[in-house]
C-alpha positions, -999 to +999 in steps of 0.1 A: +307+364+168+334+391+164+361+365+159+339+348+132+333+381+115+371+388+115+379+354+100+352+359+074+367+393+065+402+379+063+390+351+040+371+375+017+401+398+015+423+369+005+398+359-022+399+394-035+437+395-034+439+363-056+410+370-079+431+389-105+463+368-104+443+336-109+423+351-138+403+324-155+415+298-130+393+315-104+357+303-101+333+321-078+299+308-068+279+324-040+256+304-018+225+324-030+235+318-067+239+281-060+205+279-043+187+298-071+197+271-097+217+243-082+216+220-113+229+246-136+256+258-112+267+222-105+271+216-142+290+249-146+313+240-117+320+205-131+327+220-165+351+245-149+369+216-131+368+195-162+347+168-145+319+147-159+285+155-145+263+125-153+225+132-151+221+106-123+247+123-102+232+157-108+197+144-099+210+129-067+230+160-058+201+184-065+177+162-045+200+166-014+199+204-014+177+218+012+161+253+011+178+276+036+162+286+068+148+320+070+177+343+077+178+355+113+184+392+120+218+393+137+228+422+159+265+421+154+285+449+170+321+454+157+349+479+160+344+508+135+369+497+109+356+461+109+320+474+107+328+493+075+346+463+059+319+438+071+291+459+057+308+465+024+311+427+019+275+421+031+262+446+005+284+432-022+271+397-017+235+409-011+233+397+025+207+415+046+225+418+080+247+448+086+269+453+116+266+481+142+295+500+155+306+488+189+306+517+213+318+499+245 
């Protein structure tokens, strides 16, 4: 899990690094936002990408979206610096699980 957490942190850091240089060419959509209103967010994404979003396609796409499983409480132990960065992103994206500092 530590490797996956590290890769997630690197990816989010790169997203943050490119957010400003890309300006209005950057589109961010979180998983929780998408699940809250998939039809609206799919339409917005298609508009951003300058793609058509026919009603039949939207109906089919929304019908395929499944509700997420109940989040499991993870007990992730990370090195101190990673714990801080991981928890900062978890809070920013409103994810429940926070890491614990690895003491071993």
